[in-house]
Every structure is written in structure tokens, then in C-alpha cells.
LOFI-993105 format. One record per residue (C-alpha): x, y, z; residue in one letter. Coordinates in steps of 0.2 Angstrom, whole numbers, plus 5000, padded with zeros to 4 digits. Example, Ala and Ser with C-alpha at 12.3 -4.5 7.8 and 13.67 -1.06 7.14 Angstrom:
2
506249785039A
506849955036S
! end
This chain:
512
492450235111X
493750285102X
493350285085X
492550455078X
490850385073X
489650515065X
487750485067X
486550545052X
484750555049X
483550425042X
484350355027X
483650225015X
483650045020X
484049885011X
485949965001X
486249824991X
487949794983X
487949764965X
488649594960X
489949614951X
489249624931X
487649704939X
487349854932X
486750004947X
484950114943X
485550264952X
486350374944X
486850584945X
487550714937X
488950824947X
489450974940X
491151094943X
491351144964X
492651034965X
491550894955X
491950864936X
491350764923X
492750634921X
492950674903X
494050824910X
492750964903X
492051054918X
490551124907X
489650954903X
488750864914X
488850674915X
487750524921X
488550434934X
488150264942X
488550204959X
489350074964X
488350044981X
486650074980X
485650174995X
486850295006X
486050434997X
486650545010X
488350495007X
488450504990X
487350634992X
488550765000X
489550894993X
491450914996X
491851075003X
493751064999X
494651195011X
496451225020X
497751095024X
498851065037X
500651065035X
501050935025X
502050755034X
504050735035X
503750635021X
503050725009X
503750875015X
505650815010X
505050774994X
504750944990X
506151004998X
507550884987X
506250904971X
506551104976X
504651134972X
503051204983X
501251184979X
500251284989X
498851244979X
498151084987X
496651064995X
496050935007X
494250895016X
493250755027X
492150675018X
490750555025X
490550355023X
489950235032X
490550135046X
489649955037X
489149975020X
488249795022X
487049895034X
485950045027X
485150035042X
486450105052X
486850275056X
488750255059X
489650375047X
491450415046X
492550525044X
493850515029X
495550635025X
495650695005X
496950785000X
496750874982X
497950924969X
497351004956X
497950964938X
499251114933X
498751084913X
497251144905X
496750964898X
496250894912X
495750704914X
494750694929X
495650634945X
496950514948X
496850414967X
498350354976X
498750234989X
500350194993X
500250025003X
500749955019X
499249915024X
499450065036X
500150205021X
499350375021X
498550415003X
498950605007X
500950595009X
500850494991X
499950604983X
501350754990X
502550654982X
501850604965X
501550804966X
503050854968X
504050724959X
504750794938X
504650614934X
502550644936X
502350794928X
501350754913X
500250654926X
500050804937X
499650904923X
498050784917X
497550754933X
496850804953X
498150704961X
497150634975X
497650544990X
496250485003X
497050415019X
495950245021X
494750225036X
495750195054X
497050255048X
498150425046X
497050565048X
495350445043X
494550425062X
496050345064X
496050175079X
496550225095X
497750055103X
498950035114X
500249925104X
501449895117X
501249875133X
502449775144X
501249745157X
500149625146X
500449505132X
500249555116X
498549465111X
497649555125X
498349715118X
497449665100X
496049605109X
495849755118X
495949855102X
494649765094X
493349785110X
493649975112X
493650025094X
492049995083X
493050035066X
494049905069X
492649765063X
492549875046X
494249905041X
494349765026X
495049825009X
493349785002X
492549915013X
494150025010X
493550004990X
491850064992X
492650215001X
493650254984X
492050224977X
491150364984X
492650474986X
492450444963X
490750474963X
490850654973X
492350674965X
491450674945X
492150524938X
491350414930X
492550264932X
493750254945X
495650304941X
496850224952X
498750204955X
499350074968X
500850024975X
501249864985X
499549814996X
499049954986X
498849824970X
497649734984X
496649874985X
496549894965X
495949724962X
494949724976X
493949874968X
494049774950X
493349644957X
491749694966X
491649874951X
492249824935X
491249914927X
491650054936X
493350024931X
494650164923X
496450184920X
497150074935X
499150034936X
499449894950X
501249924954X
502449804964X
500949694964X
500149584975X
498949454973X
497249374982X
498349264992X
499249395000X
499049375018X
499049175016X
500449105025X
501249035011X
501349235004X
502249265021X
503349145019X
503949155002X
504149385006X
505249305020X
506349195011X
506649354998X
506649485010X
508249365016X
508949374997X
508749514995X
510049555013X
511149455009X
511249514990X
511249665001X
513149625007X
513849544991X
513349744983X
514749804997X
516249734987X
515649844972X
515150004980X
516150044998X
517050164999X
517450175016X
518950135029X
517949975036X
517449815026X
515849765020X
514949695036X
514649545025X
514649465009X
513649295011X
512249225020X
513449135033X
514249305037X
512349385037X
511949255051X
513449245060X
513149455064X
511449435069X
512149305081X
513549425087X
512049555089X
510849435098X
512349395111X
512949575112X
512249715105X
513049885098X
512850015113X
512350165104X
512750325116X
511250375120X
511050185127X
510150115114X
510449955113X
510549895095X
510149695095X
509849555080X
507849625080X
508249815078X
509749765066X
508349645057X
507049795057X
508549915048X
509149795036X
507349785029X
506949975030X
508749985020X
508149885007X
506849995002X
507850114999X
508550154983X
510150254976X
511350334986X
510450325003X
510650135001X
512250114999X
512650245016X
511450155024X
512550015021X
514150085025X
513550145041X
513049955044X
514949935040X
515350055053X
514349975065X
515149805064X
516849875066X
516349965081X
516350155075X
515450245090X
514650375076X
513850255066X
513250155078X
512250295086X
511650345070X
510950155066X
510150205083X
509350375079X
508350265066X
506450235072X
505750235053X
504950045052X
504949945037X
503449845047X
501449835046X
500749925060X
499149885074X
498349955060X
498849885042X
498849695056X
497149725057X
496649755037X
497649585034X
497049485045X
495049525035X
496149425021X
496849315030X
496149155028X
495449055044X
495948895039X
497648905028X
498048765021X
499548675034X
499848535021X
500048635007X
501348775019X
502448625022X
502548555005X
502848745001X
504248775010X
504848575010X
505148624990X
505948774993X
507148755006X
507348575006X
507448615025X
506248485036X
506648575051X
506148745046X
504548665037X
504048615054X
504548765063X
503348865049X
501948765052X
502248745072X
502348925071X
500548945061X
499049045067X
499049225072X
498149345082X
496749375068X
495549225077X
495349335090X
494349465074X
492849365070X
492949455052X
494449355053X
494449295034X
493049385025X
493949455013X
494549414995X
495749275000X
495849164986X
495749244968X
495249394961X
494149404944X
494149554935X
493049494923X
492149654912X
493349784916X
494349894905X
496149834906X
497349874921X
499249874920X
500149784931X
502149814935X
503349674941X
504849684947X
505849534945X
507049594962X
505749664973X
506049574989X
504349634997X
503149604982X
503949444974X
503849444956X
502749294953X
501249374962X
501549504948X
501149334938X
499949264945X
498849424949X
498549464927X
497949304927X
496649324942X
496249474937X
495949404916X
495849604912X
497949644916X
499249674906X
500949624914X
502549764911X
504149704919X
505449794927X
507149694929X
507949794946X
508249734965X
507149844973X
505049894978X
504249984967X
504450014946X
503650194941X
504150394947X
504750344963X
506050234963X
507950224953X
507650294937X
506750174925X
506350294910X
505750124901X
504250064915X
503750284920X
503650344899X
502250174898X
501550204912X
501250384909X
500350334891X
499150234899X
498550334913X
498650474899X
497950384882X
497550214887X
499150124877X
499749954886X
501649904882X
501749774870X
501349594877X
503049534885X
503849694887X
505649734900X
506149874904X
507749894916X
508550054925X
509250194917X
511050144912X
510849964915X
! end
């Protein structure tokens, strides 16, 4: 058994998950010592409501804040780039149930949590953050926000809280072999499910319940939350389960409840391809190298892929950069902004022209835009067991007019998720946050990873959400991407004061 499971003493049986509009009979009070009332007044006590009844050992624990290990490479880079150091961060481990639906079980796992205390005098509580993925770790995102000058007003008012989701990062991580040439991928996946009990409880709803336990232990009467990409599905799940416990919630670069379904996967692939073509088109205006642009339209991009499939670029260390490697590098490039995006495109131009230094630089890049094994498991819970094949077929035909393409999409339908008996047991069709406080949803018109229409759809599904639009070609809008002072200002005003932008507000990048 690879997942670390902690066995506790007796706990109260018959825990009952509250209905979406229900009110818990369990309340408590917490004082400062790491716990502060949601109103931000340390001396005050506040009645707290649990999202899930029972589990007294979980909701009754105290967070013991202590020292932290070194920052992740990405987080350290963020601090270095901003010329900042924050040595006030604190780390802790929080115990939560392996199975939130079984109050008779004594199995517990540990969540890794980091806190960057509010730097200003007027503290509003905690702001929990999630970077998406699925599979991203919340600790790194909290560090990046703490280092970001554009988020200074937020980190002054809120304790920034990063939690690695269950099974991911440092939170009882699953241990699985994802790459073994001696066994088929499906066998490796099945072995992972067999050997790691936590894989059967990595659904988004369970992570939302983990968030609720953490909210309660932090002393916040409502959840204040900032989530990006898949993190918007996590926030929407929390709002659907616990609408009465939603505080100020920002869902940036949003997706809707169908995010793991085949139609959404197809739309995302189409958006990524469009972004890749536009990236090559932008080379005409941005290329300052001696090398010609590697492509300027879809046909040229396809031809480059075909050449790499037949004759890969060979790095000095022998690494082959074929079409698959190239596609991964290209997709990752679409996530980059400003100078880094331009630099990576120039490397591709150099490599296409045979420049060895450019090939070596690309081959040494091991970043990945793909969802890892843990993230795939999370997706399986939200992937419908019986996807609508005819709807997918008609959708592809409508979008492409290509019958061969539609035939291929339905022929490829199906995945390793069928090996997980819990496939499709989470939200797969719609969210519903009826009764919650207003939620701010941000959509980016040229988002290749979470197409803009998904943000529009999420607003409709939640019923209590308001849409803020950014006109740009990027993934993510607030604080951490290309400067968009308009987006940052509206997001900050909402998080600090609860003010929503006027209906139909559209922002643009600075200088656009």
C-alpha cells in the first residue's frame, strides 16, 4: 500500500452530507492561534458551520503551523523574479478522511498546507487557492501570489492558503508507475488503482470537502477562494455542495461541469490547434532572429509535424525531438506569456532551420502541458460513464465539416477511466449554486486551454455567477499573466469589498 493512511480512534458514525440548501446542526467556535474569525477580528469568536456532519476528529483538530521545506522551483523563480523574500510562511499537515462518504471508517490521509499570513493590518480572513491541472499543487500557487506585486492588496488583506489536493504534491501522494515499456499503459493504470486505495477517493467533490474542513479549521465562516482553470471546477463543485458557505469566490479561465467529457476534450483540442496556428502567424511581427518563421498558417504547421514524424531533430545529447515531443513543447509554449513565449517561438524557428543550439534548448525542456497520471484519475470521476456518441459525432461534423474526422473521434471514444469503478460518479452535466453569494467568473476570449464559451456556460449553470471578460490570447487573466490592469482591479475590488463589475464588462490587455 503506497498511500499513507492514518488510522484514528473512534469517530461518530452516520455522517450525513448536507443537501445543497440544507443547514448543518453542527457549529463551533475557534479563536486565534492560527485560527481567526472570518471577519478578521482576532479577539472575536464566531459560530462556524461544518459542511459535513460528523467526523469530529477532523473538524476538532488544531492546525499546528511550523517550518516549511524549500520552495518549489517555480515558486522560487517567482520570488526571484519579483526581487522578494517572504520568510514568514508557515506549513502544516491536516488530517482528513480517506472516504468522506463513510463515517464509520477510521482511515485518514494528510493534506500539505502552506500559509502566507496577511501583511496588512485589516485582515479579511483566508483566501484558499488552486492552480488547476488537475494535478497542480496549491502550495506553489500561494507562493507565486505572495511574490506577485500585482496581488499586493490581496496578500495584505488575506492569509494566502495553498493546499495540495489529495494524492498530489505532498498530500499523501499516490505512488504509481506511469511509464514502463514492458507493460501496456492500461495495465499500469490498473495496477495504480489496485495498489493505491486513495485513487478511489480523488474525486473533485472529496477535494471540495477537504477545502471545507480546512476553511473550518482556519476559522472562516465562509470559503474565500481563487481558482484557475480546473480550479474553477473545484470551486464550482464546492459552491454546488455548500452554497451557504460560499464567501468571495473567483473562478478564472473557467470550465463547466462537462469539462471531462468528450465534446469538451474535442473543443479544447481545436482551441489548442487554433492557438498554435496563431502563434506561428504572430512570428511575422515578432521574429527578430536570422531564421525564417517556422510556419505562418495551418498547412505549414502540419507539414512541419509530418517532417518531424519522419525525421526528428537530434539534440547533441542524442535526444530525439519528434512530432510528439514537438507538440508537447508547442502546447506548453501557448501557456507562456510576454518574452518567454516569443523566445520559445524563436527557438522553434532556429530548430526548423537546423540551428543546433536551438534544438538542444528545446530538447532540454522537460516541462509538460499534459495532465499527469494523478490528474487523469481525477478526471475519471467527472467523465461520463456513457458519453453521448451521437452528440459528439454531430458536434465534430458541425465544427469541422470533416466526416473522416468525426469518424475518428467516435472510434477513439473510451479511455482507461473504465478501469475505475467510480468513473462518472462526480458532477458530469451541470453545477448549481442556487442560494450562494455572488461568484465572479472570468473568461478569456482566446483561451486555448479553457475556451471562452465554457466560462459563459459555467455562469449559466451556477445561477449566481457574474461574467468578466478579457480579450486576449492566453490562459489565465488575473495577477499572474500578461498585464491587464482592468482585470486585476475588478478582481481585487471584488475580493476586498465584494463589488462586482457591471454586467457585460470587457477588459483588454494593457496597451492593447
